[in-house]
N, C-alpha and C positions, 0 to 999 in steps of 0.2 A: 488592212493590207489591200483589200479589194478596192477601197476608195482611191488609193494611190494609183492603181492601175487605170482606173476610169479617168482620173484627173490627167494623167499623162496622155492617155488616148485622146481626150478632148483637146488638149493643148496641141498635139500633133495634127489632129483633124483641122483645127483652126489655122495652123500655119500652112498646111497644104491647100486649104481653101483660099487663103490669101494669095498664095503663090499663083494659083490659077486665075486670079482676078487682077493682075497687074495692069497698070495703064499702058497704052500702046507706046512703043518706042518712037521717039521723035528725033528729028535731026537737030543738031546743035544750032542755035541762032547765029546769025552773022554778028560781027563785032559791033557793039553799041557805041554811038558817038559819045565822046566824053565832053562834059561841060567844064568850063573854067569857073572859078569863083566869081568872076565879073559877070557871068551870065545867070547867076542864081540870086534870087531875092528871098531871104529868110522871112517867114511869116510869124513864127513863134518858137520859143525855146522852152524846154523843161529841164530844170536843174543844170543849165549850161549846155545842154545837148539840143541840137536842132530837132524840133517836133514837126514842123511843116515848112515847106519851101515851094517856090514856083520858079519857072524859067522866066527871066525878064523878057519883056517884049522887045523885038528887034528895032 
């Protein structure tokens, strides 16, 4: 029974420690420009899914 109390105490301690070490709040980024499929060059596929791609040169 004593071990259950210690386990719960350590779990609460860890959660409170994590809460005190959160990353700083940042502003939301501006909207990102969207690419069309004509602007993308697929480099490789894995099982029919795009693995890597690049933006085509203008």
